[in-house]
C-alpha positions in Angstrom: -10.9 -2.5 10.0 -7.7 -2.4 7.9 -7.1 -4.7 5.0 -3.7 -5.6 3.3 -3.9 -4.6 -0.3 -0.3 -5.2 -1.3 3.0 -6.5 0.0 5.9 -4.4 -1.2 9.3 -6.1 -1.7 11.3 -3.2 -0.3 10.9 -0.2 2.0 11.5 2.1 -1.0 8.6 0.6 -3.0 6.4 0.7 0.1 7.2 4.4 0.6 6.5 5.2 -3.1 3.2 3.5 -3.0 2.2 5.0 0.3 3.1 8.5 -0.8 1.2 8.2 -4.2 -1.9 6.7 -2.5 -1.8 9.4 0.2 -1.6 12.1 -2.6 -4.8 10.6 -4.0 -6.4 11.2 -0.6 -6.5 7.6 0.8 -5.6 6.6 4.4 -2.7 4.2 4.2 -0.7 2.3 6.8 2.5 0.5 6.2 4.1 -2.1 8.4 6.9 -4.6 8.1 5.9 -8.2 7.4 9.2 -9.8 8.5 12.3 -7.9 9.4 14.6 -10.5 7.9 12.9 -10.3 4.5 12.3 -6.5 4.5 8.8 -6.8 3.0 6.1 -4.3 3.9 2.3 -4.6 4.0 0.3 -1.8 2.6 -3.0 -1.5 4.5 -6.1 0.4 3.7 -9.5 0.8 5.4 -11.9 -2.0 4.3 -14.4 0.5 3.0 -12.0 2.0 0.5 -10.6 -1.3 -0.8 -12.1 -1.1 -4.3 -11.2 2.5 -4.9 -7.6 2.0 -3.6 -7.2 -1.2 -5.8 -8.0 0.9 -8.9 -5.5 3.6 -7.9 -2.9 1.0 -7.0 -3.2 -0.7 -10.4 -2.5 2.6 -12.1 0.5 3.2 -9.9 1.9 -0.3 -10.5 1.0 -0.6 -14.2 1.1 2.9 -15.7 
């Protein structure tokens, strides 16, 4: 089961987060929320949620 961990405001931010989390070894999916708003959901497997949250916090707040 996949869980939304973050909603990125732009495709560029979504790509950056996806690539950094992938480099850390996590499985990541990215999908558009609403094509008119250009927001993107970052999804991770439910079992990795806590670990990914820690890594995401370091990415967003270095």
